[in-house]
Backbone bond lengths (Angstrom), bond angles and torsions (degrees), N, CA, C in turn:
res aa  C-N    CA-C-N  psi(-1)  N-CA   C-N-CA  omega(-1)  CA-C   N-CA-C  phi
1 M - - - 1.411 - - 1.451 108.18 -
2 K 1.409 117.67 131.60 1.452 122.18 176.80 1.464 110.89 -64.17
3 H 1.357 117.67 143.30 1.489 126.34 174.75 1.486 112.34 -123.22
4 Y 1.355 113.45 106.53 1.458 117.51 179.52 1.505 107.30 -86.61
5 I 1.342 114.77 121.82 1.408 126.62 170.34 1.487 110.63 -101.37
6 I 1.230 119.09 111.73 1.523 123.50 -168.78 1.505 112.54 -112.52
7 D 1.368 118.28 127.19 1.450 122.58 173.98 1.570 107.08 -84.60
8 G 1.351 117.79 88.50 1.430 128.87 -173.17 1.541 114.13 -45.98
9 N 1.358 114.99 -54.05 1.480 117.27 -176.72 1.505 113.47 -66.92
10 N 1.425 111.81 -36.98 1.514 114.40 174.00 1.413 111.81 -62.06
11 L 1.419 117.77 -45.53 1.415 115.57 178.40 1.550 116.03 -62.20
12 I 1.222 118.86 -42.83 1.466 124.23 172.24 1.508 113.13 -47.89
13 G 1.359 115.47 -41.94 1.374 118.88 -177.41 1.507 115.90 -69.80
14 K 1.364 112.80 -17.58 1.435 120.95 178.40 1.580 117.33 -97.04
15 V 1.351 112.55 -9.58 1.515 117.18 174.21 1.441 105.27 -100.42
16 K 1.374 115.38 118.49 1.421 125.01 -168.63 1.486 112.94 -56.11
17 K 1.386 115.82 -45.86 1.548 117.78 -177.59 1.473 110.64 -70.84
18 L 1.286 117.58 -24.20 1.532 118.56 -174.14 1.447 107.95 -90.16
19 S 1.376 118.35 -28.90 1.491 114.80 -173.86 1.495 111.99 -73.78
20 G 1.315 119.78 -27.62 1.452 127.97 175.19 1.525 107.28 -70.73
21 L 1.209 117.12 -44.90 1.527 123.48 -176.65 1.524 107.60 -66.94
22 Q 1.334 119.23 -33.34 1.487 119.67 -175.12 1.513 112.24 -71.00
23 S 1.249 119.47 -26.62 1.440 115.41 174.24 1.603 114.63 -75.53
24 K 1.389 115.05 -21.41 1.341 116.80 171.18 1.489 121.23 -90.98
25 D 1.411 116.19 -34.91 1.377 125.45 -178.06 1.494 113.75 -152.05
26 K 1.270 113.51 86.57 1.503 122.38 -176.05 1.494 114.46 -49.67
27 Q 1.304 117.16 -41.40 1.526 125.39 -175.75 1.519 107.08 -67.35
28 S 1.261 116.82 -45.62 1.520 120.15 -178.16 1.557 110.41 -63.02
29 A 1.316 112.45 -41.49 1.529 117.28 179.65 1.609 110.76 -61.21
30 R 1.343 110.25 -40.19 1.468 117.42 175.53 1.527 114.00 -59.26
31 E 1.338 110.30 -50.49 1.448 118.22 178.99 1.565 116.67 -57.50
32 Q 1.393 109.86 -41.36 1.472 116.29 -179.23 1.596 110.52 -65.85
33 L 1.422 109.70 -40.43 1.446 116.59 -179.97 1.570 106.40 -62.08
34 V 1.295 119.00 -39.96 1.538 118.25 -176.89 1.513 107.06 -67.25
35 Y 1.352 118.90 -40.17 1.378 119.03 174.78 1.478 117.09 -57.40
36 L 1.347 115.61 -47.51 1.493 118.69 175.57 1.495 112.60 -63.67
37 L 1.302 121.35 -35.08 1.462 123.12 177.10 1.588 112.13 -68.71
38 Q 1.343 114.02 -41.50 1.446 121.96 177.82 1.580 106.08 -55.20
39 N 1.313 118.06 -51.41 1.391 122.35 -178.77 1.484 112.31 -59.09
40 Y 1.342 116.71 -46.24 1.461 125.87 -174.67 1.588 106.35 -66.15
41 F 1.231 121.97 -46.69 1.468 126.24 -172.35 1.518 111.40 -85.89
42 S 1.294 121.32 -3.02 1.416 123.79 -173.54 1.619 103.98 -68.76
43 R 1.306 113.43 140.18 1.514 122.81 -175.16 1.491 115.03 61.45
44 K 1.235 117.43 16.79 1.569 120.88 173.12 1.509 107.80 -107.90
45 K 1.331 115.72 141.51 1.399 118.14 176.51 1.521 110.19 -98.36
46 V 1.434 112.42 87.18 1.353 120.34 -179.16 1.620 107.48 -137.94
47 K 1.189 115.61 169.72 1.556 126.78 168.81 1.439 106.47 -108.09
48 V 1.284 120.73 143.71 1.443 132.45 -179.35 1.408 109.99 -126.57
49 S 1.419 119.92 130.01 1.406 122.59 166.47 1.531 104.11 -125.47
50 L 1.273 115.16 109.05 1.557 122.54 177.40 1.509 109.21 -95.66
51 N 1.411 115.09 117.46 1.468 116.34 -175.43 1.456 112.03 -112.91
52 F 1.376 113.05 136.05 1.496 121.01 178.89 1.539 109.07 -126.14
53 D 1.366 115.70 147.40 1.350 120.22 172.60 1.576 110.02 -73.36
54 G 1.334 113.47 148.30 1.466 119.77 172.63 1.546 114.23 86.98
55 Y 1.264 117.75 -152.44 1.449 127.14 -164.07 1.534 110.88 -109.34
56 E 1.258 121.74 151.17 1.517 123.85 179.05 1.580 105.19 -63.40
57 N 1.158 119.82 139.09 1.489 124.03 170.50 1.612 109.46 -97.70
58 S 1.293 116.93 -64.54 1.414 122.84 178.58 1.583 103.52 -130.72
59 P 1.311 116.95 143.67 1.454 115.74 -175.29 1.572 113.37 -63.58
60 L 1.369 115.74 136.24 1.444 122.73 171.97 1.504 111.17 -123.09
61 N 1.345 119.42 146.00 1.461 117.70 -179.52 1.526 104.38 -129.34
62 I 1.377 111.98 146.53 1.481 119.15 169.16 1.481 113.28 -127.06
63 S 1.305 117.80 132.64 1.504 117.42 -179.82 1.533 106.15 -65.53
64 N 1.324 112.38 160.27 1.435 117.27 176.88 1.574 114.56 72.56
65 G 1.334 115.32 4.01 1.513 112.55 -176.39 1.436 111.09 179.52
66 K 1.307 114.39 -152.38 1.466 123.09 -176.73 1.486 111.65 -146.45
67 I 1.313 113.28 160.57 1.476 122.14 174.44 1.430 109.49 -108.80
68 I 1.365 113.38 126.82 1.457 119.83 -177.74 1.486 114.46 -112.95
69 Y 1.297 116.76 127.13 1.445 124.31 -179.83 1.494 108.31 -95.36
70 S 1.282 127.82 132.97 1.418 127.95 -177.64 1.503 114.47 -75.15
71 E 1.413 113.80 -17.58 1.479 120.68 -176.26 1.571 116.21 51.01
72 S 1.300 119.47 -110.43 1.464 118.01 177.40 1.609 117.42 -83.40
73 K 1.335 110.96 -12.95 1.442 118.10 177.30 1.438 110.59 -90.67
74 T 1.380 122.21 -178.56 1.478 124.34 170.28 1.572 106.72 -94.02
75 A 1.320 107.97 159.62 1.558 111.50 177.26 1.517 106.59 -68.48
76 D 1.287 123.30 -31.02 1.476 125.57 172.07 1.537 113.04 -51.29
77 E 1.244 113.94 -50.07 1.443 122.70 179.91 1.579 108.97 -58.32
78 K 1.293 113.93 -48.55 1.544 117.69 -177.00 1.475 109.72 -67.37
79 I 1.328 117.23 -32.99 1.455 118.38 179.75 1.700 107.95 -68.04
80 K 1.208 112.12 -42.99 1.403 118.66 -173.05 1.708 103.91 -70.20
81 D 1.227 120.29 -37.99 1.418 125.76 169.72 1.506 114.23 -54.80
82 Q 1.236 114.04 -48.11 1.591 121.45 175.59 1.455 111.37 -60.35
83 I 1.406 115.54 -44.69 1.482 116.50 178.69 1.551 112.63 -64.86
84 S 1.327 116.59 -48.38 1.444 122.44 -179.46 1.523 116.43 -61.77
85 S 1.249 115.21 -30.89 1.437 122.10 179.62 1.615 115.16 -82.75
86 S 1.291 114.07 -12.17 1.475 119.65 -175.31 1.474 110.61 -79.46
87 K 1.352 115.98 143.05 1.463 115.83 179.02 1.532 110.03 -97.30
88 T 1.353 113.93 -11.49 1.500 116.66 -176.59 1.611 101.46 -120.71
89 R 1.276 121.90 69.08 1.436 124.15 178.49 1.508 115.51 -63.91
90 R 1.329 117.50 -28.44 1.505 116.10 179.96 1.533 115.29 -74.28
91 D 1.401 113.13 -7.61 1.478 117.77 174.88 1.466 110.92 -92.44
92 I 1.336 120.14 -4.58 1.472 125.08 -177.79 1.607 111.36 -82.63
93 V 1.227 115.49 130.71 1.461 120.27 168.64 1.458 107.84 -114.80
94 V 1.458 115.34 117.82 1.401 119.02 -178.20 1.544 108.12 -98.34
95 V 1.379 116.59 125.81 1.424 120.93 176.84 1.493 110.03 -105.84
96 S 1.327 114.53 107.30 1.409 121.96 179.40 1.551 110.63 -167.62
97 S 1.391 115.11 155.42 1.459 115.21 175.38 1.529 104.67 -114.77
98 D 1.269 118.79 7.08 1.454 121.93 172.45 1.533 114.45 -70.94
99 N 1.323 118.49 118.24 1.463 122.41 -168.19 1.561 106.80 -67.28
100 G 1.318 121.15 -33.41 1.458 120.10 173.81 1.533 115.04 -53.86
101 I 1.353 108.93 -55.58 1.425 116.97 -178.35 1.487 112.61 -59.25
102 R 1.366 116.44 -43.75 1.442 127.20 -176.00 1.492 106.88 -61.15
103 D 1.329 116.41 -54.02 1.552 120.56 -178.28 1.475 111.58 -54.91
104 Y 1.421 119.49 -45.59 1.409 124.07 -178.88 1.526 109.63 -66.67
105 A 1.309 118.59 -45.97 1.499 117.15 179.49 1.547 108.48 -64.84
106 K 1.319 119.77 -39.62 1.578 118.50 -179.15 1.549 108.10 -60.45
107 V 1.319 119.50 -46.06 1.497 123.70 179.33 1.460 111.19 -58.72
108 C 1.361 118.12 -33.33 1.399 121.34 179.89 1.547 119.18 -86.85
109 G 1.383 112.13 -0.49 1.371 120.09 174.00 1.516 118.86 90.06
110 C 1.383 112.37 12.15 1.440 119.08 -178.22 1.620 113.35 -77.83
111 S 1.309 115.59 159.61 1.506 113.49 169.20 1.489 109.78 -84.67
112 L 1.381 113.51 154.56 1.554 116.14 -176.55 1.440 108.22 -129.38
113 M 1.416 108.26 145.70 1.523 115.73 169.97 1.565 104.30 -138.88
114 T 1.360 116.84 135.04 1.542 116.01 175.68 1.535 103.18 -71.89
115 S 1.228 109.33 162.97 1.587 122.28 179.28 1.570 102.77 -64.13
116 E 1.357 118.52 -38.27 1.461 119.71 -179.52 1.509 111.51 -64.60
117 E 1.325 120.44 -36.95 1.526 125.92 -177.78 1.487 102.47 -71.34
118 F 1.217 118.47 -48.20 1.468 122.13 -177.96 1.452 111.31 -60.87
119 N 1.285 118.26 -47.34 1.509 122.74 -179.88 1.591 108.28 -53.95
120 K 1.338 115.48 -49.87 1.403 119.16 -179.96 1.611 110.66 -55.02
121 E 1.244 118.54 -48.89 1.321 126.88 -172.83 1.597 107.91 -65.68
122 F 1.351 120.74 -49.42 1.487 113.54 179.58 1.580 113.52 -79.49
123 S 1.251 117.21 -17.52 1.458 122.75 176.22 1.521 110.68 -65.14
124 I 1.349 114.53 -45.02 1.411 124.43 175.29 1.493 108.98 -56.80
125 K 1.337 117.20 -55.99 1.426 121.06 177.36 1.469 117.48 -51.40
126 N 1.370 112.12 -44.43 1.521 119.23 -179.43 1.513 104.97 -64.47
127 E 1.257 120.91 -44.94 1.444 121.46 -178.27 1.573 115.20 -60.67
128 I 1.338 111.83 -41.91 1.456 122.29 174.90 1.538 111.57 -59.69
129 D 1.392 113.86 -45.39 1.455 120.28 -179.19 1.536 107.01 -64.56
130 D 1.336 119.45 -42.83 1.428 123.62 -166.12 1.607 102.82 -72.54
131 E 1.338 117.77 -36.38 1.464 120.85 -179.79 1.529 107.81 -68.93
132 A 1.313 119.81 -41.56 1.445 123.47 179.06 1.509 108.47 -59.11
133 R 1.397 119.22 -46.62 1.431 121.78 179.82 1.457 110.67 -59.85
134 R 1.297 119.58 -38.27 1.563 125.54 179.99 1.458 104.29 -63.39
135 I 1.296 118.18 -51.86 1.516 118.19 -176.44 1.419 115.88 -56.84
136 K 1.495 111.83 -43.76 1.473 117.56 175.47 1.582 110.85 -57.06
137 E 1.190 114.75 -42.96 1.553 115.67 -179.11 1.458 112.12 -66.91
138 I 1.414 119.22 -34.94 1.452 120.41 175.79 1.453 113.31 -71.30
139 N 1.329 109.91 -33.50 1.540 114.27 177.89 1.512 111.98 -62.46
140 N 1.369 118.10 -22.70 1.447 122.75 175.33 1.537 103.92 -68.54
141 I 1.290 117.99 119.17 1.455 120.68 -175.33 1.546 114.38 -59.51
142 E 1.300 118.73 -33.34 1.427 124.00 -173.98 1.520 103.33 -74.69
143 E 1.310 120.18 -40.58 1.484 122.85 174.04 1.558 110.61 -60.30
144 F 1.283 119.27 -42.30 1.360 123.63 174.90 1.496 115.86 -56.66
145 K 1.284 110.16 -47.24 1.560 119.28 179.28 1.471 106.96 -63.36
146 K 1.256 122.18 -46.23 1.546 122.35 -179.07 1.513 108.70 -62.66
147 L 1.314 116.13 -42.41 1.505 118.82 -177.71 1.525 114.22 -61.05
148 F 1.340 113.39 -37.84 1.450 122.28 -175.20 1.590 113.53 -111.06
149 N 1.256 115.37 15.34 1.440 124.06 175.80 1.565 107.31 46.00
150 A 1.443 113.94 41.72 1.456 117.56 179.24 1.549 108.70 -79.91
151 K 1.294 116.74 154.03 1.404 123.05 177.89 1.557 108.07 -125.78
152 D 1.286 115.30 156.95 1.461 121.27 -179.35 1.441 110.58 -71.95
């Protein structure tokens, strides 16, 4: 089973709507990232480890995995610890644009994705899912009537 190890703060910095929010409200940016990842990984058989610097503010949960706070360490150190303690490193996909993490993961035999690449991938899925939801709503005849002020 693939195991995605994600550098959360790094990914937030590459998602336009989240990077602006992070400077104002770090917790909200984290919550929205978790929501996007939940949607992206739904119905996929993968394990997810989402890593953040610092301490937990209010509890967040992600299906298929866990959220790891670095506490007194850095998230980079926590990510490297996860990689080094894994017995199946070739099943790990590290998502980060941080060169230190990427170099370490590469030497350990992990697959790599930059945060920019991953952002493109999950943004496309979220757009498709949002479009499908809208189509489903429009296919509801009552919604269609409301939308176009149609009368019987």
